[in-house]
N, C-alpha and C positions, 0 to 999 in steps of 0.2 A: 894906304893900310891895308895890310893882308888880313884873310878871314881868321887866321889864327892869333897874330897879333902877338905872336912869342908864347902864348899860353898852350898848355897842355890840353888835350882832348878829353872829354868827359868818358868815364868807364866806372867799373865795379870792381872795387878792392877786393881782395881776399876770395874771388870768385873764378871758375876755370871755365873756359868756353867750351861748347859741345854742340855736334849737329843731331838733330831730331827729323827723321823723315814722316811727314804726315800723307796720309792716303786718303782720297776724296773718290766720290763718286766718278763713274764713266772712266775708272781707271786713271785719273790724274794723280800725282804726286806732287810733293814739295818739301824742299829740305829748308829746315828752320834752325837758325842759330840760337842757343840758349846758353844762359850764363847758370853755372852750378855754384853755389855758394857753400865755402869750406867751412868747417867746424873749429871754432877758436878754441885753442889749447893754451892753458895757462900753465906755464913752467915756472915753479917756486925758483928764486934765486939762492945761489949758495948763501949761509948763514942763516937763512929765513927760519930754518927748522929749530935751530938752537936759540932763537929769540925769545922763547918762554922763560919766564921768571918764577921764582917762588910763589908762595901762598901771598906774601905780601907784595909782589909785583903789581904793574898794572895791566900786563899783556899776558895774562896768564892763558894758554891755549887760544889766543887770539892773534899771536903774532906782532908785528910792529904795527901800530896803528896807522902810521905814515902809509904803509904798504897795503893796507886792507881796503877794499872795496869801498866806496863811499855809502854812507848809510847805515853801515853795519856796526852795531855795538858789541861788547863784548858778553855780554849775556845771551846775544843771539848767536854770536860765533860760538860759545860753549853748547848751546842746545843743538847746533848743527853738528858738531863733533861728536856729542854723546848719539845722535840719531845714526850716525856714520857707523859708529862703532857698533850699535845694537843689531844695524841691519848686516854687519858683517859676522856678528855671532850668529845670527838666525840662519843665514847661508851656510855655516860652518855646520850647525846642527841639522839642518836638512839633508846637507851630503852626507853626514853620518849615517842619518835614518834610512835614506836610498840605498846607501850602501849595504846596511843590515837587511834591509828586505830583500835586495837583489841576491844576497848569500842564502837566505832563507830560501826564496823561490829555488834557486840552484840546488839547494840541499833534498827539496820537496820533488825537484824533477827527477834527480838521481835516486831518490828512494823508490818513486813509482817505477822508474825503469828497471830497476833491480827487481821488484816484486814482479812485474810482467814478466821480465826475462825467467826469474824462477818459476813462475806458474806455465810459461809456454814449455820450459824444460821439465818440469813434472809431467804435462800432458804428453810429452814427445817419446818420455820414457814410458808411461803407462800404455800409450798406442805400441810402441814397438814391442813392449812386454805381451800385450793381446795380440799382437801379428805374430809374435813367436811361438805363442801357445796356441794360435789356430794353425800354424805350420807344423807345429808338432803333432797335433791333432790330426791334421791331414796325412802325414807320414806315418803316424800309428794305424790310419785307417786304410791308407794303401798296402802297408805291409801286412795286416788282417787279409785284405782281400787277395793278396798274392798267395799267403800261406794257404787260404781256403781253395784258390785255384791249384795250388801244386797238389793239395791233398785229392783232389778230386780227379787230377789227371792220372792215367795210368803209369806205372813206373817204367820209363824207358829213357835211355841215355840222352835221345835226342831231344826227349821232351825236358828233360833235365837243363838242358841247355837254354830251353825256351823257358824254362821258370826262372833260371838265373838272369835271365835278360828281363823278365817281367818287371822286377823291381824298379830299374831304371825307367821303364816305361810308365810304371804307376806314378812314380814322383814327377815325369813329365805330365801326366794326365792331369795330376793334382795341381801343378802349376798352372796349366792351362784352362782348368775350371772356373776359376774366379775371373779370368778374362772373359770367358764365354758369357758367363752370368752377367757381368757389366755391360757387355756388347748387347746382350738381349733386353736388359733392363733399359738401357738407352734407347733400344728400339721401340719398347712398349711405352715409355714416357713421350715418345715423339707424339706428334700430331696425327691421329688417326683419321683416315678419309673415310666417306661415305656418310649418309645421313643416319640420325638418331632414330632407331626404331622402337616400338612398345616393349619388347622383350628385353633390349638392353636399359630401357628406363626401370623395367620392374626388377632386372638382376642388379641394377645400380651402377650401369655402365656410364660413363661421362660422355659418351657421344664424340662429337667433334668439338668438344671444349676442352682447353687445356686446364692443368692446376694453376690456381692464383699464387701469387708471391708469398702470401701468408700461409698458404697450403703447404709450400715447398719448404718454409722456414720450420713450420711444425714438423714437418717429415725429418729435417735435418736434425732438429732437436730431439725427437725421438731418438734418431740413431745415435747420436751423441749418449744420450741417456743411456741407452742400450750398451753403447761400448764403454762406459763409464761404470756399469754393473747396477745402475739405479734402476726404478720400477719402470718398466716399458708404457703402462698404460693404468689409469687410474681405476680403482676396485668400483664396480657398480653397486650404488645403493639401493637397497630394496626397500619401496615405501609402502604404506596402507594406504591407497586411494579411495577416497570417500566417492561413492557412485549413486548419484541420484536417478531418477526414473529418466530423465532425458539431460545430455550434456552436450555443448558444442564441442568439437575437435580440438579448437585451440584451447579451451579450458581443460581439457583432459589432457593435452601435452603439457600443460602447466602444473596441473596437479601430480603428473608422473615425473616433471621435471627433465621431460625428453624435449627433442628438437620438434617443431610442428611437421616440418618435412619428412621426418622419418615416420610419424603417426599417419601422415597422408599416403606416403608409401606402403606401410603395412597395411592400411585400408584398401588400397588399389590391388594389392597382392591376394587381398581375400575377395576380391571383386566388387567392392563399395567405391564407386567414384563420388568422392565427397571432398569438400574444400575445406578450409580451416573455419569459415564463419558458419558451416552447416551442422545442424543437430544431429546426432544418432540416438538410437534408444540404447536402453541399459545392458541387454545381452550382447549387442555388438560391441560396445565399449568394454565389457566384462572380458571377451576374447581378445582384444586389442591388450589390455593390462595384463592378461596372463601371458600373452606373447612376449611382452618386455619384461617379465619376470617379477613383477609387482603383485602385491596382495590387493584382493578387491574386499571393500567394505561396503555393502548395499545399504543405502540409507533411502528416506522416504521424505516427501515433503512435511508430512505431519509431525516428523521429528524435530522441528523447533517448537514444540509444545511441550517436549520433554522437560523444559527447564521448569515447568510450573507444576509437574506431578507432585501430587501430596503425598507426605510422608507420614506413618503412623507415629503419634506421640506416645513416648511412654509414661506410664502410670503416675512416675512421681514429677513428670512435667505439668500435669493438668491441674489445673485450679477451678474452684466454682466459677460459674458465671450467672448473670442474670436471665430469667426466662423472657423468651420472646412470644407474646400474648397477641392473638390476632382477635379482632371483633369482626364477626360476622351475622349476617342475618338479612331479612327482606327490607326493602326500602321503607323508610317512616316507620320503623320499628323502635327506633330510639337508641341507635348504636352509637352515633357521636355525641348524643346527649349523655348517654351514660359514662362515655369516657370522659366527657366535659365536666360531669360530675366528680370523676375521680380525679383528675387534674387539678379541679377549681378553676378553671379557665374558659372563657366563652368561645371555644372553637367553633361551635355551631353558628355562631353570629356572622363568620365570614365565608360561609359556605352559600353558593349562589343557588337561588330556590330551596334553601333549607336541606338541600341534600349533599352528601359529599362526592366530589367529582373526580378525585384520585387519592391514592393510598396516601396516608399520613402517617408518620412515624414519630411516636413521642416517648418519653422516659420518665418515669414517676418515681418517685422516692416514698416507699411504704415501710414506716417504722425501720429504717435504716436499710432497708433492701430495695436495689433498684429493680423496676419492673419495666420491661419494653413493651410498648403497645404498638400495633399496627391498626388502624382504621381503615376498613376496605369498603368501597361503595357497595350498596345493596341493589341498584339497577341491574337489569338483565344484560345491559351492553356491556358491562364491566366483569363479565364473565370470566374472561383470561386473568384479569387483575387479582381478582378473588382467588384464583387458582395459583398465582403466584405468591400472594400472601401465604397460602397453605403450605407452600413448598418451604418457607424460610421460618417457619412457626413452629414453636415447641407445643403451645396450648392454643386451643381453638375456644373461645368464647362464642356460644351460639345464643343470639340476641332475638327472642320471640315475644311480640306483643300479647299480653294476656286477653285483650279486646279483640285479636284479630287472626289468633291461632298460626297454623302451620300455612306458608303461603309458597307459590313455585321458588322463588328466590332462598327461601329457607330450606327446601329439598336441595337445591343447588349446592348450599354451604354446607350441609350434611354430606353430599357424596364427595365434595372437596376435600373436607376434613377426614374422610375415610380413605380416600385415595392416597392421602399424604401420610397416612396411619400415625396420626396425632391424637392425644386425649382430648375429649370435649367436656366443656362445663356450659349447660343450659342456664341462662340468664333469663328468666320471665320477667319482661318489663312492664310499665304500665299497670300496675296491680292497684294504684291508687284511682284508677278509671272506674266509674260506676259499673260498666258493662264487662269488668273484668272477670275472666274464668281461667283460673290456672290449672285447673284439673284438665279442661277440655285441652289446653296445650299438651300436658302429660300424655293425654289419652291419643291426640293425634300423633305424638312422635312415635308411639307404639308400631305405627303403620309402617315405619322407615327404619325399624330395628334400632330406634334409640329408648333404650329403657332407663329411666332416671332412678335416682336411689328410693324415692316415695314409692316408686311401683315395684320395689325390690330388685333394682337394677345396678349397676355398676358406675352410670353417669351422673355425675352431681349437678343438682338442679337449686337455684337460688331466685326468689323472688325480689325483686329490686324495683324501686322506683326513681328514675332520674331525676323527676322533677323536685321529689321531695326529699331524695338522699336517702330513703329506707332500704336497708338490705346491703349498702355498699360494703360495710365492713365484712360481713358474711362472705361476699362475692371475692374481695380481696384475700382473706382466709382460705378459701377454698382454692384459689390460684396458688398461694404459698405451699398449701399442701400438696397439691398436684407438683408442684415443681420440686419439693423435696423429694416425692416419690421417684422422680424422673432422675434426680442426682444429674444435674446439667453441669458440665465440665468442659474447659477449653485450654489450650496452651498460649497464652498471651506473650510469651518469648520466643516468637516465631515470625515469619513474614506473613503479612496480613493477607487474607481471604474473606470474601463477602458477596452479597448479592445487591444488585441495583434494585431499589424500590421504585423509584420514580426518576425520571430525567427530562430537563426542559431547559431550552436556549434563553438565558436571561439576558436583558439588553443591559450593557455595562459590565458584566461578570462573565459572559460566553457560557458555554455549556455547563450545566450544574447537574449533579448526580444525587441524587438521596441513596446513600449506601448504608446497609447493614451489615456490620463486621461481624462474622461469624466464627474466626478463628484467627490467633495472632492479634497485632498491634498496628495499626495503620498510623504513621507518623507524617508528619509535613516534611516534604522534600522525597518523598518516597516515590519511586518509578512503578508505574502499574499498567497492566493491560486488561481492558474490559470488553468481552464480545469483539466487535472488528475496531474498537477505538483504544487508544493509550494515551498516556498523558503522565504529568508530575504533579504532586498533592501541592498546589501552590498555597491555599488556605482550606480549613474545615471550620465548619460551623455547627453547633449543636442545634436542638430543636427549639432552644428559646433564641437563637440568632447570637450566641456569644462565639467567639474565635476560641478554638481549642488547637492544642499541638499535637494531641495523639487523641485515639479512639481504640478501646480494646473490645473484647468479644461482647457481642449482645447491646453494642452502642451504635444508635444512628446518628450519621451526621451528613451534612452537605459538602461534597468534594468538588473544589475549582480546581482547574488546570487540564482539561480535557481536550483532545484536539478535535472533537465531535461528539454529537449527542449521541449516547449508547441506547441501546432498547432496555425497555424495564423488563427486568429478569435476568440480564445477564449476569455472569459471575467476574468478581474482581479478584486479580490475583497480583501480587507485588513480586516485580522481577529486578534482577540485579542491574542490569544496563540499559539505558535507553535503546541501545542497537537491537537488544532482545525483544523489548516491547515492540518497536517498530516492526520488525521481522514477523513476529506473531500475529500482530494486527492485519499486514499487507496478506499474509495467509490465508487468514479466516475471512477476509473481504474477498479475496480471489476464489475461495471454495464456496462461498456463499453467492456469489455471481454466477459460478458454474452451475449452481444447484438450481437457481432461478432461471438460468436458460435452458438448463435440461427438461425443467418442469413446465416450461412454455412451449417446448418444441413439439410438433408431432412425431411419433415413431415410425409410423408407416404412412405411405401414401393415402391408403384408404382412409385413415384418421384424419389426415388434413384435409381431405375432400369433404369428409362427413362433419368437421367442424367449420368449413366455409360454407357449406348449405345451412347449417343451422344457424349461423350469423345472419344470414340474409332474412330470416323470418323473425329475428329478435330485434327490436327498438331498444337502444342504449341511450341512458341520460348521463353524459358526462360531469363530474362535478372536481371542484378542488377543494382540499379541505386543510385549513391549517389550525392547530391547537396550541394551547399554552404547555403541555407537558405530553411526554411521549406516550405514557399511557393513556390517555385521553384519546390522542390521535389514534393509535391503535384500536381502541374500543370503537370510535366512530367507523373505522374503516370496515371492523367486523359487522357493525349493525347495517353498513349500506350493503354490504355482502348478502345480507338475508331478505332484503327488500326486492321484491321482482316475483317474476313466474317465467313460464315459457315463451312470452309474448314480450316484456319488458323488463330490463335489469339495470341498474346503477352501476357504474363504472368509473371509479376514483380515478382519476388522471394522477393526481400527485398529491401525496399527504405528508406533511412535515410539521416541525414544531418552530414557532417564532412569529413574528408579525408578517402580514401579508406584504410582499414586496412586488416589484415592478415586473420581474421574472415571471411570479405567479399570475399576474394580469395578461401578460403576454402568452402565456400557455393556454389561460381561459379563453381568451380571443381567439386563437387559432382552433380550438376545440369547440367553439360556440358554448361553454359551460359556465355556470355560475361558480362563484366562491363562496365559501361557507368558512366563517372564522369563529372559532370556539374558544371564548375568553381571550380573544388577541383583536388587535385592530390594525387596519392599514395604514401605512406612513403615509406623509404627503405626496411624495411622488406617484405611490400607487393608486392613491386617490384621484389624483389629476388625470393620470392614464386612463383609469377606469371610466371617469366620466367623458374622455375624449373618444374612446372606443366603445362605450356603450356596454360595457362588462358589468353584471350586477353582483355587489358585494353584500352578503347577509351576515349580521352578527347573531351569536347565540350565546348564552351563559347557561342553558338548562339542555340537557340532552333530549328530553322528551321533545320539546319543540322543534329541535333540528331533524329528529327522525320523522316526526308528523309532518313537517313540511316537505321533507323530499319524499315522503311517501304518499303525499297529496299531487306533488309534481310529477311523479313518475306515474300516477294513475291517468293524468293528461294524454300520456301517449298510449294507453291502451284504445284499441278500436272499440266504438260502442257496440253493445250488444243488440242486435236485432231481433224483436219477439213478434211472432204472429198471432193475432187475436182472431178467432174464426166468429163472423157476426151472422152467418145465413146460409141455408142450403136452398137451392132451387132445382125443380125437376122439369126437362122440356118434354112438354105434351105434343107439340106439333112444329114443324119447321116450314116458315114461309119464304117466296122469292119475293123481294121488294126491289123495283126499279131504282137505280143510283144508290142504292145501300147494300146490296147483296142478301145472303141468306139471314132471317130473323127468327130466332127461335120465340116460340110461344111457350112461356114458363108458368109455374106455380111456385111461388115462395111457400117453401113447406116448412122453414124453421128460420127463425131471427129474421133478419132484414137484410134487403139488397140495396146497395148504395152504388152511386154512379161512379164515384172517385174510390173504390176499393178495388182489390186485386182479385181475380177469378181463376180458378182452375177447371178444367172439363174433365169428368171422370166418365169413362166407359168400362162397365163391370169392374168398378172399384179401381180402375188404372188410371193414372193421371197421364192423359195424352196431350195436354195443352195448360200452358199458365200464361196468362196475360192480363189485359186490361178491356173494359167495355168501352164498345165505340158509342153504344147508344142504350139507353134504359128508358122505355115508355110505356106509359099506362094509357091504353086506349090509343088516341091520337097525339097525346101531349108528351113531352120529354119531361121527367120527373127526377129529383136527385134521389130518391129512395123509394122503396116499395115493402110495406109491411107484410108479415107473414100472412099466409092465407089469401093472399090477391093474386091476380094473373097480372103477368107485365110481358113486354117483349124486349128480348136482349140480343145484341149482337156484338161479336169480338172483333176487335182491332186485329186487321191482317189475318184473319182466319176464318174459315168457312165451312170446314168438315164437322158440322153438327148433324146430330140425328136425335130422332126422338126415342125418349127413354134415358138419355144421357143426362148426368146430373151435376149441376154446376156448384161449385164450394166459392164462397165468398169470405174473404178475408181481409184485415188491414193490419200493416206493419207498423212496428211502434220501436225507436231505438232507445235504450235504456243505458246511461253511463255506467262504467265500471269502476270500482276501485280496487285498490291492494288490501287486501285485509291483513 
């Protein structure tokens, strides 16, 4: 039985054999026989296309069911035919759309090509016209030169021939000149050899550097513009350059809109070697600005304050305002009690020690008219605060106690009122006291040129009693009469301006300033600058603690929203923008810093040496002061400066507003100084740090106690005073030599007593020749502690033997006396 057994071998139907060469590593290859399967193509048989029947037939679009592939229904065949027709329709639409787009692109390319050709043709015609014009100008110029040469030459036949031949030569020269220029230009543009020198740099030479590609493009563009008849270069713009006292080179170039390199080059040509980051003075900058053709406008740093210059108000804009009355007088003369009686509020109960510690501003309604009162302290330490109160006031009410008459602070208040040139009303208080004597007060005021109406003067005087309320109506009537005579007016429809009466650092609210508005209206949201600080009105409160939206003239309010605590007495001005306020505040802070630095610096070496020598002999007591408000801190510092003499002085290391912090304790520890808190306390961290480092913290609420304690502590730095008390005199009668003792003077005590422990001086012809102590004092043979007057004794000096008969011995005792600061 054979292997095939009459059967055909296995194979792939419908496929074609082929060879594939495979490549392997190391150069090995292999031929593989593969079979490629052919795609089956279905050819419809004749008559199949016409097999469709009408709508009532069974084989619509489906052909003969017997010839249809198995499993295909009529509905499926209909869907396939519809999908095929839709695909053919989409292909036809896409082909039409592609043809339309291709046609549009071809038209666009043709249009652009025509436009480019037209533009090139126009430019070529323009260039040919310009070239023809240039050649015509050259020919005319050559003809003119030939004519001038012919006129200048002598009239000779030979020369006529030369003149005739000059025209073609001139034309030839004219044609050759552009070639020479072009050749020379290419030679100039080539890379130059040699090193770059300073003269070349100053002249603007490029040295060994070539022009960049951008520079060449700009040059070609300028040439094309020139050929087309356009502007060759941009017209220079002349500017007004604002020039401060000093300016940086780069900033100067920026303000002139010039290149920094050009400005630096101009400075180098003027002999000033400066870079763009260096600062030059205004005179040098002015020369540079004028060299570039600009106009100089000199400005100063102080010009930033021009935005707050006060403008005069017209008469029709002014409206009546409430008067500002300042209560002044000596301490404990009843100023706050009098104001308390007017306001019907117990203000005096909240004052520490029964005295006012800082300026209070209150507004009182009297018969429909508002009156603004300022209550100033009466203690001597608050002199500067009273001065500020007089500067912002319209009327001064001088309170004098009828039982105490005129006192030092009363005289001070009179001087402040006269310096401020404001009218004065004298209120004689405490007339209900049995020892009251108002006439004595009027008489004492005459010594200070204050003549009251009862003494035929012009100053109003009213007798009042703050306790019983007597005379208060008369006082208010006198104030109203005086304010009517003054005709006080202000313009409420303008930007506000005012004075800071007091400032403090409040926990939770930040810096708070009591402001008395003097002109305009201060509104919530206004941006203002006050002294070295600035801010935005975040909120305002009146004297009763109520929130208000605006404050007009003569209205005192507490302002919140400052970035720092201002000084009491600073002027508040409203500005337009926050940038202006910040710039003005920075300028004022820098000016104050420079002023303080200049005041503390010695001008000459001799003064510096003298100050250093004086400081060696002076003992300093350093202290750190923290207070509740700015005015109190300033007053305490001024009081500390008055304590001391040539030997001892008090030095305030730091004074501020607010609670005592850890940084204050660190400063006090470094300087071995105590910390004084006036109406403030230390926080928990500061207390713990002070206990660990041994820093003493003292709290005060009355300024008397603080000043007395500092004065007592400073007195401890004074060296004790040594006093000599003379207790006796003795005269030497005879001098004896004693073995193991030396010379012993036999003396007679003529006055007082001679003591063994006392000091002695030896006088010869009333001249002191020795001062020392006694080595021995004997009465007969016994050593005695003292010898009375009229008795004889023997004396021997310690380490001194030059004694003679007739010398006088002066006996004294030294005593140390503690000194105090008055």
